[in-house]
N, C-alpha and C positions, 0 to 999 in steps of 0.2 A: 559531508554534503549537508547543505541546509534544505529546508522544505522547497524553496524557490528553485534551487538548482536541481533538485529531484524531479520537480514537476516539469522543468524546461527539458531535461535529459529525457524523460519518458514520454513527453508529449502529452501530459495532463495538465489540467488547471490546477492552480495553487489551491483553490478551494476543495478539490478532490484529494489532494495530498494531505492537506490540513485536516479534513474530516477523518481520514483513515488513520493519521498520526495520533489524533486526539480521541480516538474511538467514538466519533460522533456519526458513524454511519452503521446501518444495520446490514446492508448488502454491498457487495463488491463485485462488479462484473468480471468475468475471466478475462476479457481483453485488457481490463486495468491491471489485473494481477500479471499478465504476460508483459505488459509495458514496464511495470515496475521491476520485474525480475531481470528483464533485458537491460534496462538502465542501470541497475544496481549489480549486474553479473552475479545472480544469486538464484537460489530455488525458493519455491514458496515456503517451504519449512524453515528457511533462514529468516523470513519476514513474520510469520505467523506461528502462534503456539496455541494448541487447543488445551483449554482449561475447562474441565467437566463441571457441570452445575453441582451445587452441594446437595440438591434436592434428591 
């Protein structure tokens, strides 16, 4: 799926999906995560990975 298809399937704007994909956002609402998981038929951990700070 491309970003436009993900946005359409999830009911999100293309800008929202673009910003998440390109790591241009600092926050993501739980509702947005829910929509992405439903559209992609996956779990949150399938989309995101926690990478600890090096500090």
